[in-house]
N, C-alpha and C positions, 0 to 999 in steps of 0.2 A: 321703772325700777329707776332712780339715780345712780350714773356712772361718775364716783366720785374721780377717778381720773379725764375724763371725758371734761366734765369740768375746770379742773387746772389745768388745760390747755392752755386757756386764756389764764392763767391770774395773776396774770399784772394790770388787764384789762377790766378783769372784773372786780379787781380791787378796788380803785381806784375811786368810783363812787361811795366806796368802804370810807376810805380816806377822810374825803369830800365832805362826809356826812358825818365822821367825828370832829373833825374842827369846828363843828360851828357845836359842839356841846361845850364847853366853859364849864364842868362837872368839879371841885376841886378834891374834895374827898369823901365818895359814895362810900356807903356802906356796901351796895349789896348792885353787883353791874349784871344785867341778864345780857347776853347773846341769843335771838328769836329767829331759826332758824339759821342754824350755824356752818351749816354747811361741812365741809372737810376739816372743819375748824381751825386754818389755815391764819384767818381773821383776828379768833379768839383768843389767840395766845398777845394780839399788842392789846387787847382787853386789857390784862394783868399786868404790861407791861408798863402801863401810862398810871392807872391807879394799883398800885399794889400792896395798897391797904386794905381791898372793897374785895367781898366772896365775889368772884364771876362766876357764872352760871353757864351752862350751855344745852339747847334743847333743836331739836328737826328731829322731823317726820318719819325722816326714810331712816332705813334700817344700817344703809351701807353708808349713809353719810356720818352719823350716828359711831359706826365700828372705823371710819378714816380719823374721822376727828380726836378719837381714845386713842388710835394709835400713835397721831400727832402729838399727846397727852394732854388733851384737853379731858373734864371731868364732861363728857356729855349726856346727856339722858335723852330720848325719843318720849317727843309730844307732839302733840297736834296744835300749834299758836290759839284754837279754837277754843282747848284745855286750859293753857296753861293760865293760873294766878299767879299776879308780885304776890310774893312773901312782906310782910307789912315796912320790912327796912330797903326792897327796893328803889334807890335813887337814881342809878341811870334804865331803859329801857332800849336796846337797839334792837332795829329788828331791816334787814338787808337783802333786797330782792329776793323776801320770802312774799307782804303781804297780795301782791299781783294774782296766786293761787286761789285766795279767798274770798267768795263773794261778796259773805258778806266782812270786811274788814272795815268798812266805816261802822257799823256797830261797834265791832271787838274797841277802838282806835276810843272811839267814844267814852265803851266803860273802864278800859284805862285808865283812859285821863283822869275819870271820875274815885276809883279804885288806890290809884298811886297817893303815895303822903304825898305831906307839902314840900313845895320847892322841887323833886324829881326833875327826873328830863325822861320827855320821849320823843327817840326820830328814825326815824323813816326815812328807806331810798327805798322807790318801783319803778323797774322799766316801764317808760312812758309812750312806747313805739308800734303797741299793734295795729296802728294804721300804718306803719312802713309797706313796702316791700316783700321784705323780707316774709313777714306774717303772712299776707295777705294770700301770697303765691302760695305759701303754708296749707291755710286756708283753703281755697282756689282746687287743691288737687286730688286733696283730703275731700271734699265733695265732688269731686268727675263722679263717673258712673267706676268707674274700675273699685274703688274704694271707700263710697258712700254708707255701705252696706259696715264694713269692717269697721270702718275706725266714726261710726257713729254715736253720738252720748260723749264725744270728747272734747277736754277743755282749751276747744282754739279759740281763735286772737276774740270773737265778740261777745262772747265770755269772762275774760279778762277786762274788763274794762279799766281806766287808771284815772282817777278825775283832772283836770286843772290844779295848780300849787294853791287858784283862790280858790277851789273847794276843800280842800284840805284846810287851809289857814281859818275858811270859818266855820267847817265841823269842830276844829278843837278852837278854838276862838268864845264857839259860843258853849261849850265845856269847862270855863275859865283859866284855859292857859295862855299864858302869850305864847304867840307862833313864829315862826318867819320860817318860811314856806318856798321853794325856788326849784325851776328846774333848769337842766344842762343841756345841751346837746353834744354827747363826745362825738368827734369826725375818729373812728378807730382804722389806725393801716394796720393790715394784717395784711400775712404773709401765708402765702405756701396754697396749692391749686386747690378749690374751691371753698376758700377760708370763711365765707357766710354759712356755707353751711357745715362745714368742724359746728361755727359757731354753734347756730343756735343746734346743732346738736344734742350738745351740754345742758341742754335750758329748755327753747320753748318744743323743740321735736320731742323730749324727754313723752308725755303720753302716750305719741304715737309709734314709738321704743318701746311701749311696755304694751303695746295692743297688737304686735305682727311679733308673728315668727322671723323667725331666723330672714328666710327668702323675701320675704313681703318686704320688709323691710328691705336688706338691699336693692330692691327693686324698687321702692319709694324714695330714696336719695336717688337713684340715679335720673328718676324722673323727673324729680327735683332740682337734681343739681345745673342743669344746663339751665333752667327758669332762671332759676339765681344770678350763675351766672351772664347773663342777660341785662338783670336788672342793677347788676355789680360787675362792673366789666374788672376786668385787671389791667392795670399797669403796665409801662413796658418794664418796668422790673419786675417784675410779679405777684407786686404786694397791689390789693382793693381797698379802700375807701369802706365803712363801715359805719355811718352815721348812728347814733345811738342816743336817742332822748330818757332824761331820767329824770323823775319825779320826785322831789324832798320837800317835810317836813321837821320840825325838828320843837317840838313842844315844852313848855316847864310849868307845869302847874304850881296853881296859884301857893302863896306861901301862908303861914298858916297862921 
């Protein structure tokens, strides 16, 4: 279960990759713009502001996120990205921090590149920090004797592999697109006690939260917190540096 309020605890840091991605999409007058994985909708409004003449569509698999987006004034609908099909006039597709949850995302990217209209833009951003201590410590704890049975089969780090930018560049170029791919590691300054734990509670820990009852969830957090604190020590002023790698790819389909 997604918690929109928890996700928005770090809204500023989570928004930055979205804006950096969008800055590389120089579409001028798209007919239809799609936000695949709109979350609580707080960023989708920026698409309508940038392209006021476009029809803006927003989709998310989570009913909680769709409800939050609708409350924010976004015309959002529930849909899995695996099931989404572009309308013939879809000129811009944005997918921000979604496809890392989809093992078959490479096939989806290739498919979308093949069915979008000529000159359309496809822009994606995915966290690429699954080898970071924050995620390795979660996996280690989840596989420990106390938790291995209750958390068996969950999509942990090794199930959500994000490739290097060059791999996505090759994939999309082989589909006939012009491609701009890159990566950025944001060194984020988080504040508050157990800041890294609170950050990943809104994203990476979501499957674990869904699998445990309240008491189990609290116990898992209590065991994880000191491990994260050792890996990401607090500074004298109480803040914590949290490096976070992101992988980006912007592709444009061939002109007709």
